[in-house]
N, C-alpha and C positions, 0 to 999 in steps of 0.2 A: 474526511473522505480520502480514500487511498485507491491507487490504481497501479497497474503494471502494464507494460506494452512490450511486445516482441515482434519484430519484423521478420517473420519466419518462425518456425517452432521446432527446434531452437533457432534463434536468430539474434540480431543486434537488439538489445533490450535496455529499457529504462524503467524507472519507477517514479511516482509522484505522490505527494500527500498535501492536503489542504487542512490547516488547522483553523477552525472557525469558533467564535464564541457562541454563547447560548442564544444569541439573537441572529446568528448566521453570518455575522460580519467576519470577513477573512482576517485572521491574525498573522498567519504565516503560510508561505508557499514553499514547498520543497521539491526538488527534482534531482535525480542522480542517474548517471550512466552505469549500466551493469555489465557491459561486455556481451558475450554471446551466451544466451541462456533461454529457458522456456518461458512462456507467458505465465504459468503458474508460479514459478520461482519469482518472477518479476512482481506478481501480485503480493506475495509474502514479503518481499523486500520493501515494497511500498508501505505495507503495514508496519514492519519493524521500524522503518525510518520515521513514520508518523508517531508511533508509540514512544520512541525515544525522545522525540521533540516534545510530546505532551508531558513526559516525566520531567524533562528539563524546565518546562514552563511551570511545573508544580501543580499540574492538574490532578484532581483526586477522583472525579466522576466524569466518565467519558462515554461517548457514543461514537462508534466507528461505523462508517458506511462504505460499502464496497460493492462493485458490480460483479465480483467473482463469486458465483454461487458455490463453487467447490470450496473455496477458502472459508466462506461464511459458514457453510454447513459443517466443515471440519472443526472449526473453532467452537461452534455451538453443540458439538457432540453428535450431530446427525449422521455424519460420514466418518468412516475410519480413514486414517492417513496411511495409505499403502506404499506410496513412493518414498524411497529412503531419503532422497534429497529434500523432499517436502517435509519429512518427519523431523529433521533437524531444525528447519525453519519454524515449523509448528511448535516445537518444544521451546524455541527461543521466544516465540510470540506469547505462549502461555506463561512463561516466566515473567515477561514484562507485564502482561495483563494482571497478574497476581499482585503487582505493586500498586494498583489503583484500588481505591475504596469500593468503587463499583464501575462496571462497564457493561455495555451492550454492543453486540456485533450485528449489524443489520445489512441485509441485501437490498440494493437499490437498482433500478433499471439503469442501463448504460447512459441513457440521455440525462439522467439525474447526476451523473458523475463526470460531466464534461471537463470541468476545470482540472480535476486530478488526472484525467486522461491526457489533457493538453500538457500538463507538467511531466508526465511519464514520457511522452513523445519529445518534449523539450530536452530531457536528459539524453536521449539518443541523438537528436539533432546537434546539440552542442558538442558532442564527442566526435561525431562523424564530419561535421562541417562547422567548426567553431566560429567562422567569420559571418555566416549567414543566419545562424540561429538567433532568435530573439525572444 
């Protein structure tokens, strides 16, 4: 599961990714502060962070879940990538995806992506107020 968050658009942003095994048990939680950017950039950054972690773990067959309909549809070839900043992130993502033996990119409802959302917001919170984030 991957997610991005921006407080304002653009605004302070973070991304999160959850790596789970085939039984749904969480293997790894990732979060990162991105500075000031848009929610769509944050979504892609969460994806890139998650894909890199999956490659490092040696995974070959993956399923990515995101609540970003735009990103999912772009990666599945249903939408063109018109924004220049997103195009570069899209190209990075497709390069990483080609390194897996198989992959699926699925859209999930926001309420099914709560942990990744929490991690994305944690990235922002830890950067803005490092002593109170947890």
